[in-house]
C-alpha positions as CSV (number, residue, x, y, z in Angstrom):
1,M,-60.8,-206.9,33.8
2,S,-58.9,-204.1,35.5
3,K,-59.7,-202.8,38.9
4,L,-62.8,-200.7,39.1
5,T,-61.6,-197.2,39.8
6,H,-64.8,-195.8,41.3
7,L,-64.6,-198.3,44.2
8,D,-62.3,-198.1,47.2
9,E,-60.7,-201.1,48.9
10,D,-63.9,-201.8,50.8
11,G,-66.1,-201.6,47.7
12,A,-67.6,-198.2,48.6
13,A,-68.1,-195.8,45.8
14,H,-65.8,-192.7,45.7
15,M,-64.7,-190.0,43.2
16,V,-61.3,-191.0,41.7
17,D,-58.4,-188.9,42.9
18,V,-56.9,-187.3,39.8
19,S,-54.5,-184.9,41.6
20,D,-51.4,-186.8,40.6
21,K,-52.4,-187.1,36.9
22,Q,-50.8,-185.2,34.1
23,V,-52.6,-182.4,32.4
24,T,-53.0,-183.3,28.7
25,R,-55.2,-182.3,25.8
26,R,-58.2,-184.6,25.9
27,S,-61.2,-184.9,23.5
28,A,-64.0,-187.4,23.0
29,T,-66.6,-187.8,20.3
30,A,-69.9,-189.6,20.7
31,E,-72.8,-190.2,18.4
32,G,-76.4,-191.4,18.3
33,R,-79.3,-191.5,16.0
34,I,-83.0,-190.6,16.1
35,V,-85.0,-192.6,13.7
36,M,-88.2,-191.1,12.3
37,T,-90.5,-190.8,9.4
38,T,-89.2,-189.0,6.3
39,E,-91.9,-186.3,6.8
40,V,-90.6,-185.5,10.3
41,L,-87.0,-185.6,9.1
42,A,-87.8,-183.1,6.4
43,A,-89.7,-180.8,8.9
44,I,-86.7,-180.9,11.3
45,T,-84.0,-180.3,8.6
46,Q,-86.1,-177.5,7.0
47,G,-86.9,-175.9,10.4
48,D,-90.7,-176.4,9.9
49,L,-91.7,-177.9,13.2
50,P,-94.5,-176.3,15.2
51,K,-92.1,-175.8,18.2
52,G,-89.5,-174.1,16.0
53,D,-85.9,-174.8,15.0
54,A,-85.2,-178.2,16.5
55,I,-81.6,-178.4,15.4
56,A,-80.7,-175.0,17.0
57,A,-82.5,-176.0,20.2
58,A,-80.8,-179.5,20.2
59,R,-77.3,-178.0,19.6
60,I,-77.7,-175.6,22.6
61,A,-79.2,-178.3,24.8
62,G,-76.3,-180.7,24.0
63,I,-73.7,-178.0,24.8
64,M,-75.5,-177.1,28.0
65,A,-75.7,-180.8,29.0
66,A,-72.0,-181.4,28.4
67,K,-71.3,-178.5,30.8
68,K,-73.6,-180.0,33.5
69,T,-72.3,-183.6,33.2
70,G,-70.5,-183.5,36.6
71,E,-73.9,-182.6,38.2
72,L,-75.8,-185.3,36.4
73,I,-73.6,-188.4,36.5
74,P,-72.6,-189.6,40.0
75,L,-68.8,-189.5,40.6
76,C,-68.0,-187.5,37.4
77,H,-65.6,-184.7,38.0
78,P,-66.9,-181.2,37.2
79,L,-64.8,-180.1,34.2
80,G,-63.9,-176.8,32.7
81,L,-64.6,-177.7,29.1
82,E,-62.8,-175.6,26.5
83,A,-65.0,-176.6,23.5
84,V,-68.2,-178.6,22.7
85,S,-69.5,-179.1,19.2
86,I,-72.7,-180.7,18.1
87,E,-73.2,-181.8,14.4
88,F,-76.3,-183.1,12.7
89,H,-76.2,-185.5,9.8
90,P,-79.4,-186.4,8.0
91,E,-79.7,-190.1,6.9
92,D,-82.5,-191.8,4.9
93,D,-84.7,-192.4,8.0
94,A,-82.8,-190.7,10.8
95,L,-80.8,-187.8,12.0
96,R,-77.4,-188.7,13.4
97,V,-75.9,-186.5,16.1
98,V,-72.2,-186.2,16.7
99,A,-71.0,-184.5,19.8
100,T,-67.3,-183.6,20.6
101,A,-66.0,-182.3,23.9
102,S,-62.4,-181.2,24.6
103,L,-60.2,-179.6,27.2
104,H,-56.7,-179.6,28.7
105,G,-57.1,-181.5,32.0
106,K,-56.4,-184.4,34.2
107,T,-59.4,-186.6,33.3
108,G,-61.2,-187.5,30.1
109,V,-64.3,-186.0,28.6
110,E,-66.1,-189.2,27.3
111,M,-69.1,-188.7,29.6
112,E,-69.4,-185.1,28.5
113,A,-69.5,-186.1,24.8
114,L,-72.0,-189.0,25.5
115,T,-74.2,-186.6,27.6
116,A,-74.2,-184.0,24.9
117,A,-75.2,-186.4,22.2
118,S,-77.9,-188.0,24.4
119,V,-79.5,-184.7,25.4
120,A,-79.4,-183.3,21.9
121,L,-81.2,-186.4,20.7
122,L,-83.8,-186.1,23.5
123,T,-84.4,-182.5,22.5
124,L,-85.0,-183.5,18.9
125,Y,-87.5,-186.1,20.2
126,D,-89.2,-183.4,22.4
127,M,-89.4,-180.9,19.5
128,G,-90.8,-183.5,17.0
129,K,-93.0,-185.7,19.1
130,A,-96.2,-183.8,18.1
131,L,-95.6,-185.2,14.6
132,D,-94.2,-188.6,15.5
133,K,-94.4,-190.1,18.9
134,G,-92.8,-193.3,17.5
135,M,-89.4,-191.8,16.9
136,R,-86.6,-194.0,18.3
137,I,-83.3,-193.0,19.8
138,D,-80.5,-195.6,19.3
139,G,-76.9,-196.2,18.8
140,I,-75.5,-193.8,21.4
141,R,-71.9,-194.7,21.8
142,L,-68.4,-193.3,22.1
143,I,-66.6,-193.3,18.8
144,A,-63.3,-191.7,19.7
145,K,-61.2,-190.3,22.5
146,T,-57.8,-188.8,22.7
147,G,-55.3,-188.0,25.4
148,G,-54.6,-189.2,28.9
149,K,-52.6,-192.2,30.1
150,S,-54.5,-194.7,28.0
151,G,-53.9,-192.7,24.8
152,D,-56.1,-192.5,21.7
153,W,-59.0,-194.9,21.1
154,H,-61.3,-195.2,18.1
155,A,-64.4,-197.4,17.6
156,R,-63.7,-200.3,15.2
157,D,-66.6,-199.6,12.8
């Protein structure tokens, strides 16, 4: 295992110094699912929830969350994101959320993509909980990242 970059020589937490890193185009994509009844899935995808258009609200929430990642996750750098997209893919018993964040910068955007997907999923739960409190959020993970010193990476499955 490589040296943990968020710890100094004495083991104290610190923000990683990226001042000497190269600016490169970086992107990251994360996904997650919210499992629900087919009735709730239909209500969400048709915009028929009592609270309104859950997909529109979740998209905005995910984008806003990506922009706030540096304030939410300790030691994350605040980043000037250039693009964030949130996609929704209905499945048999779930709605899959795919979030992508990108920029030209000195550090990656994996946490921004993961935060965007997570908050979009939480927003879907909040908007649909009146119909199904048993919804389950799962499978939140990074599926791809590009750029930086370590290069491109893609999940195996």
